[in-house]
C-alpha positions as CSV (number, residue, x, y, z in Angstrom):
1,M,0.0,0.0,0.0
2,E,1.2,3.5,-0.8
3,K,1.1,6.2,1.7
4,E,-1.1,9.1,0.5
5,K,-1.8,12.6,1.7
6,T,-3.2,12.9,5.1
7,N,-7.0,12.6,5.5
8,N,-9.4,14.0,8.0
9,L,-10.8,10.7,9.2
10,K,-9.3,10.7,12.7
11,T,-10.4,14.3,13.3
12,I,-14.0,13.7,12.1
13,R,-14.2,10.4,14.1
14,E,-13.0,12.2,17.3
15,Q,-15.3,15.1,16.8
16,R,-18.2,12.6,16.7
17,L,-16.9,10.9,19.8
18,I,-16.7,7.5,18.0
19,S,-14.0,5.1,19.0
20,K,-11.8,3.4,16.4
21,T,-13.3,0.0,17.4
22,E,-16.8,1.3,17.1
23,L,-16.2,2.8,13.6
24,A,-14.4,-0.3,12.4
25,R,-17.3,-2.5,13.5
26,E,-19.9,-0.2,11.9
27,A,-17.9,0.0,8.7
28,E,-17.3,-3.8,8.7
29,I,-13.5,-3.3,8.3
30,S,-10.7,-4.4,10.6
31,L,-9.3,-2.2,13.3
32,V,-5.9,-2.6,11.6
33,T,-7.3,-1.3,8.3
34,L,-8.9,1.7,10.0
35,D,-5.7,2.5,11.9
36,R,-3.7,2.4,8.6
37,I,-6.2,4.7,6.9
38,E,-6.1,7.2,9.7
39,K,-2.3,7.2,9.4
40,G,-2.6,8.2,5.8
41,Y,-2.3,4.9,3.9
42,D,-4.5,4.6,0.8
43,C,-7.5,2.3,0.6
44,R,-10.0,1.2,-2.0
45,L,-13.0,3.3,-2.9
46,A,-15.2,0.5,-1.5
47,T,-13.5,0.8,1.9
48,K,-14.0,4.6,1.8
49,R,-17.7,4.1,1.0
50,K,-18.1,1.8,4.0
51,I,-16.4,4.4,6.3
52,L,-18.6,7.2,4.9
53,E,-21.7,5.1,5.4
54,A,-20.7,4.3,9.0
55,L,-20.2,8.0,9.6
56,K,-23.7,8.7,8.1
57,M,-22.1,10.7,5.3
58,T,-22.6,10.5,1.6
59,L,-20.2,10.0,-1.3
60,E,-20.5,13.8,-1.9
61,D,-18.8,14.2,1.5
62,K,-15.9,12.1,0.4
63,N,-13.6,15.0,-0.2
64,D,-14.3,16.4,3.3
65,V,-12.9,13.1,4.7
66,F,-10.5,12.0,2.0
67,P,-9.2,15.1,0.2
68,E,-7.8,14.4,-3.3
């Protein structure tokens, strides 16, 4: 996996008072995967979609969480 630009996932998750474990469970991804994404590693669009849905956000919000 390539490291990409930083994203806002950790900030948004913390603002919503959601634990990493809770978000990983809601998004149906592993805690390790979530941790790597928060550290700036890239992930598939399908994984981003799962995270956005777990955060009750839409694909239109993608750039707020994962800036291009």
